[in-house]
Kinemage of the C-alpha trace (Angstrom):
@kinemage 1
@onewidth
@group {chain A} dominant
@subgroup {mainchain}
@vectorlist {calphas} color= white
{ca met a 1} P 68.168 157.299 114.845
{ca thr a 2} L 70.730 159.516 113.127
{ca ile a 3} L 71.776 158.491 109.609
{ca val a 4} L 75.117 159.890 108.442
{ca ala a 5} L 76.269 159.410 104.846
{ca val a 6} L 79.912 159.805 103.802
{ca phe a 7} L 80.294 160.764 100.154
{ca asn a 8} L 82.556 162.371 97.581
{ca gln a 9} L 82.441 161.817 93.833
{ca lys a 10} L 86.232 161.578 93.755
{ca gly a 11} L 87.985 158.433 94.999
{ca gly a 12} L 91.025 158.378 97.256
{ca val a 13} L 89.839 161.173 99.539
{ca gly a 14} L 89.416 159.149 102.736
{ca lys a 15} L 85.731 158.319 102.284
{ca thr a 16} L 85.820 154.746 103.590
{ca thr a 17} L 88.490 155.630 106.158
{ca thr a 18} L 86.157 158.307 107.525
{ca ala a 19} L 83.044 156.086 107.539
{ca leu a 20} L 84.990 153.295 109.252
{ca asn a 21} L 86.693 155.339 111.938
{ca leu a 22} L 83.752 157.620 112.679
{ca ala a 23} L 81.605 154.522 113.244
{ca ala a 24} L 84.370 152.978 115.357
{ca ala a 25} L 84.686 156.165 117.431
{ca leu a 26} L 80.934 156.021 118.131
{ca ala a 27} L 81.091 152.332 119.072
{ca gln a 28} L 84.019 153.020 121.406
{ca arg a 29} L 81.733 155.299 123.403
{ca asn a 30} L 79.203 152.487 123.785
{ca arg a 31} L 76.796 154.087 121.348
{ca glu a 32} L 74.753 151.644 119.275
{ca thr a 33} L 76.264 151.997 115.812
{ca tyr a 34} L 75.516 150.424 112.441
{ca gly a 35} L 77.459 150.603 109.218
{ca val a 36} L 75.872 150.301 105.771
{ca asp a 37} L 78.267 149.603 102.910
{ca leu a 38} L 76.781 150.988 99.682
{ca asp a 39} L 80.036 150.757 97.735
{ca pro a 40} L 80.322 147.668 95.454
{ca gln a 41} L 84.056 147.602 96.231
{ca ala a 42} L 82.987 146.493 99.740
{ca gln a 43} L 86.061 147.880 101.501
{ca phe a 44} L 84.076 148.955 104.573
{ca ser a 45} L 82.758 145.385 104.859
{ca ser a 46} L 86.161 143.824 104.317
{ca ile a 47} L 88.043 145.993 106.821
{ca thr a 48} L 85.476 145.321 109.534
{ca gly a 49} L 85.854 141.591 108.933
{ca val a 50} L 82.408 140.870 107.506
{ca pro a 51} L 82.886 140.239 103.763
{ca ala a 52} L 80.024 138.247 102.224
{ca glu a 53} L 80.399 135.385 99.756
{ca ser a 54} L 76.752 135.507 98.680
{ca ser a 55} L 75.087 138.713 97.496
{ca asp a 56} L 71.885 137.547 99.215
{ca asp a 57} L 73.529 138.177 102.594
{ca thr a 58} L 74.268 141.808 101.737
{ca val a 59} L 72.499 145.085 101.081
{ca phe a 60} L 72.049 143.897 97.488
{ca ser a 61} L 69.171 141.702 98.640
{ca leu a 62} L 67.391 144.837 99.875
{ca phe a 63} L 67.169 145.926 96.236
{ca gln a 64} L 66.704 142.437 94.811
{ca arg a 65} L 63.894 141.219 97.064
{ca asn a 66} L 63.332 143.905 99.689
{ca arg a 67} L 64.904 141.807 102.422
{ca pro a 68} L 64.580 143.412 105.919
{ca leu a 69} L 67.747 145.110 107.119
{ca his a 70} L 67.820 143.433 110.531
{ca glu a 71} L 68.315 140.088 108.771
{ca leu a 72} L 71.491 141.427 107.127
{ca val a 73} L 73.259 142.862 110.181
{ca arg a 74} L 76.507 141.132 111.124
{ca glu a 75} L 78.496 142.009 114.214
{ca ala a 76} L 81.996 143.300 113.521
{ca gly a 77} L 84.789 142.882 116.021
{ca cys a 78} L 85.074 146.643 116.470
{ca gly a 79} L 81.526 146.851 117.854
{ca ile a 80} L 79.756 148.002 114.684
{ca gly a 81} L 76.667 146.202 113.379
{ca met a 82} L 77.558 145.918 109.686
{ca ile a 83} L 75.273 145.532 106.692
{ca pro a 84} L 77.842 144.416 104.120
{ca ser a 85} L 78.209 145.089 100.409
{ca his a 86} L 78.904 142.873 97.401
{ca ile a 87} L 80.205 143.427 93.856
{ca glu a 88} L 76.668 142.626 92.576
{ca leu a 89} L 75.640 146.061 93.846
{ca ser a 90} L 77.316 147.523 90.766
{ca lys a 91} L 74.386 146.150 88.729
{ca val a 92} L 71.660 147.981 90.664
{ca asp a 93} L 71.354 150.918 88.228
{ca thr a 94} L 71.024 148.577 85.245
{ca leu a 95} L 68.685 146.064 86.878
{ca tyr a 96} L 66.272 148.339 88.714
{ca gly a 97} L 66.385 151.755 87.027
{ca lys a 98} L 66.176 155.099 88.813
{ca gly a 99} L 62.530 155.382 89.804
{ca tyr a 100} L 61.591 157.001 93.116
{ca asn a 101} L 60.824 153.669 94.800
{ca val a 102} L 64.314 152.433 93.957
{ca ile a 103} L 66.270 155.493 95.086
{ca asn a 104} L 64.167 155.686 98.263
{ca arg a 105} L 64.602 151.974 99.067
{ca leu a 106} L 67.205 152.373 101.835
{ca asn a 107} L 65.284 155.211 103.468
{ca ser a 108} L 62.061 153.195 103.489
{ca ala a 109} L 63.851 150.140 104.879
{ca leu a 110} L 65.558 152.081 107.670
{ca gln a 111} L 62.307 153.751 108.704
{ca ala a 112} L 60.334 150.496 108.579
{ca asp a 113} L 62.952 148.285 110.216
{ca lys a 114} L 64.124 150.772 112.849
{ca ile a 115} L 67.340 148.851 113.544
{ca gly a 116} L 68.244 150.202 116.931
{ca glu a 117} L 66.102 153.094 118.115
{ca gly a 118} L 68.437 155.901 119.139
{ca ser a 119} L 71.328 154.410 117.174
{ca thr a 120} L 73.644 156.036 114.647
{ca val a 121} L 73.875 154.605 111.132
{ca val a 122} L 76.976 155.438 109.077
{ca val a 123} L 76.643 154.883 105.323
{ca asp a 124} L 79.721 154.523 103.113
{ca cys a 125} L 78.674 155.647 99.630
{ca cys a 126} L 79.640 154.608 96.139
{ca pro a 127} L 81.841 157.395 94.642
{ca leu a 128} L 79.426 158.014 91.760
{ca ile a 129} L 76.104 159.811 91.438
{ca gly a 130} L 73.735 156.949 90.751
{ca val a 131} L 71.099 154.802 92.443
{ca leu a 132} L 73.355 153.833 95.356
{ca ser a 133} L 74.576 157.304 96.296
{ca leu a 134} L 71.064 158.727 95.802
{ca asn a 135} L 69.752 156.099 98.224
{ca ala a 136} L 72.224 157.371 100.814
{ca ile a 137} L 71.306 161.022 100.208
{ca phe a 138} L 67.556 160.303 100.393
{ca ala a 139} L 68.007 158.336 103.627
{ca cys a 140} L 70.513 160.475 105.520
{ca his a 141} L 69.898 163.225 108.026
{ca cys a 142} L 73.363 164.620 107.423
{ca leu a 143} L 76.239 164.210 105.001
{ca ile a 144} L 80.009 164.311 105.478
{ca val a 145} L 82.072 165.174 102.399
{ca pro a 146} L 85.749 164.215 102.872
{ca ile a 147} L 88.139 166.396 100.873
{ca ser a 148} L 91.767 165.360 100.681
{ca ala a 149} L 94.062 168.358 100.613
{ca asp a 150} L 94.349 168.617 96.825
{ca tyr a 151} L 92.601 170.627 94.128
{ca leu a 152} L 90.804 167.790 92.301
{ca ser a 153} L 89.161 166.652 95.529
{ca thr a 154} L 87.857 170.177 96.038
{ca lys a 155} L 86.285 170.124 92.575
{ca gly a 156} L 84.482 166.899 93.498
{ca ala a 157} L 83.065 168.573 96.599
{ca ile a 158} L 81.858 171.566 94.584
{ca gln a 159} L 80.059 169.189 92.217
{ca ile a 160} L 78.383 167.481 95.173
{ca glu a 161} L 77.167 170.851 96.442
{ca lys a 162} L 75.530 171.479 93.055
{ca thr a 163} L 73.932 168.026 93.142
{ca leu a 164} L 72.576 168.542 96.657
{ca lys a 165} L 71.063 171.901 95.727
{ca ala a 166} L 69.394 170.335 92.688
{ca leu a 167} L 67.904 167.604 94.880
{ca glu a 168} L 66.408 169.972 97.451
{ca gln a 169} L 63.173 170.388 95.485
{ca val a 170} L 62.705 166.608 95.422
{ca leu a 171} L 63.745 166.040 99.049
{ca lys a 172} L 61.723 169.040 100.291
{ca arg a 173} L 64.564 169.808 102.691
{ca arg a 174} L 68.189 170.848 102.830
{ca val a 175} L 70.544 168.042 103.801
{ca gln a 176} L 72.902 169.165 106.552
{ca arg a 177} L 76.510 168.728 105.508
{ca arg a 178} L 80.041 169.094 106.757
{ca tyr a 179} L 83.164 169.268 104.620
{ca leu a 180} L 86.077 167.432 106.202
{ca leu a 181} L 89.712 168.021 105.236
{ca thr a 182} L 91.618 164.712 105.152
{ca arg a 183} L 95.227 163.746 104.428
{ca phe a 184} L 96.127 167.205 105.671
{ca asp a 185} L 99.884 167.840 105.810
{ca ser a 186} L 100.490 171.155 107.545
{ca arg a 187} L 104.015 171.293 106.079
{ca arg a 188} L 102.647 171.645 102.552
{ca arg a 189} L 101.558 175.013 101.240
{ca met a 190} L 98.968 173.350 99.001
{ca ala a 191} L 97.173 171.953 102.047
{ca trp a 192} L 96.653 175.472 103.410
{ca asp a 193} L 95.654 176.764 99.962
{ca val a 194} L 93.002 174.043 99.688
{ca leu a 195} L 91.755 174.779 103.212
{ca arg a 196} L 91.392 178.447 102.319
{ca met a 197} L 89.504 177.584 99.093
{ca val a 198} L 87.164 175.235 100.922
{ca glu a 199} L 86.446 177.732 103.696
{ca glu a 200} L 85.714 180.464 101.145
{ca lys a 201} L 83.311 178.156 99.299
{ca phe a 202} L 81.552 176.380 102.181
{ca gly a 203} L 82.088 178.677 105.174
{ca ala a 204} L 80.836 177.405 108.535
{ca glu a 205} L 80.071 173.984 107.069
{ca val a 206} L 83.792 173.148 106.983
{ca cys a 207} L 84.791 171.009 109.975
{ca arg a 208} L 87.143 172.669 112.426
{ca thr a 209} L 88.805 169.275 112.864
{ca arg a 210} L 91.226 168.242 110.146
{ca ile a 211} L 92.426 164.673 109.613
{ca ala a 212} L 96.195 164.777 109.341
{ca glu a 213} L 98.238 162.627 106.975
{ca asn a 214} L 99.046 159.681 109.239
{ca val a 215} L 100.875 156.381 108.797
{ca ser a 216} L 98.560 154.520 111.168
{ca leu a 217} L 95.494 155.517 109.152
{ca ala a 218} L 97.186 154.206 106.006
{ca glu a 219} L 98.298 150.951 107.672
{ca ser a 220} L 95.136 149.929 109.509
{ca pro a 221} L 92.978 148.899 106.477
{ca ala a 222} L 95.674 146.448 105.351
{ca leu a 223} L 95.365 144.799 108.774
{ca asn a 224} L 91.538 144.815 108.646
{ca lys a 225} L 91.437 147.065 111.668
{ca thr a 226} L 90.107 150.479 112.589
{ca val a 227} L 92.733 153.007 113.594
{ca phe a 228} L 91.542 152.625 117.206
{ca glu a 229} L 92.285 148.893 117.104
{ca his a 230} L 95.594 149.308 115.295
{ca ala a 231} L 97.079 152.392 116.943
{ca pro a 232} L 94.770 153.859 119.626
{ca thr a 233} L 97.291 156.533 120.672
{ca ser a 234} L 98.121 157.644 117.116
{ca arg a 235} L 97.412 161.044 115.598
{ca gly a 236} L 94.838 159.387 113.325
{ca ala a 237} L 92.869 157.990 116.281
{ca his a 238} L 93.063 161.358 118.036
{ca asp a 239} L 91.785 163.205 114.957
{ca tyr a 240} L 88.739 160.973 114.446
{ca asp a 241} L 87.937 161.139 118.152
{ca ala a 242} L 88.148 164.949 117.904
{ca leu a 243} L 85.905 164.893 114.826
{ca leu a 244} L 83.240 162.981 116.728
{ca asp a 245} L 83.491 165.438 119.631
{ca glu a 246} L 82.926 168.309 117.191
{ca leu a 247} L 79.952 166.667 115.459
{ca leu a 248} L 78.313 165.843 118.798
{ca glu a 249} L 78.967 169.311 120.192
{ca asp a 250} L 77.432 170.949 117.110
{ca gly a 251} L 74.382 168.648 117.213
{ca phe a 252} L 75.276 167.262 113.797
{ca ile a 253} L 75.068 163.784 115.342
{ca glu a 254} L 72.518 163.442 118.128
């Protein structure tokens, strides 16, 4: 099992878009793929067509009563096995604190439940450093940090790098990461300036693939579809397919 978390502390950078379409790209290749929505906004759940009315049918019940993950999986039309989110997740920090057992809850559940040996699990994170995002970091084998081609998004990524380095002593390992440029408009000088800044800061950990600004990527969530369902020949679909090729080629995803 490979667990991939998608996280940036800044919103609007293509975090959920990346989690959704990376998972969809994997499913398209007949790879067993699961999505875990750790964002209380539940956009990943909603777009894949598996919103939950009751918090007990979502990942919230993992924290509330340690419910096994396999009981929460719902099949999405795009071929992803989804573990949905709920607005009640926003209460996790307040209700359960930040002890080790709480921030390691998802990791323990994934290792114990083993939903799909040899599968890939894609986790969409809450855009805040708290119990939910720490659960994703503790559980994941690798982390993708989407950076939209603007300066504020780059600052968010730099803050994440500091957080990850601080956590290494607790995790006893270095989390593999890739920094992914999204909403990249090659006609804009700022996009190239941001790319240069990111490459200077993160070097070889910057993805060679860049996700271009694309109408189909912007439209597909409103239709509750992945970009592959909405516009399979679009630039957006091509870019996420190319991203998966790169991550597989580099051994980032097994």
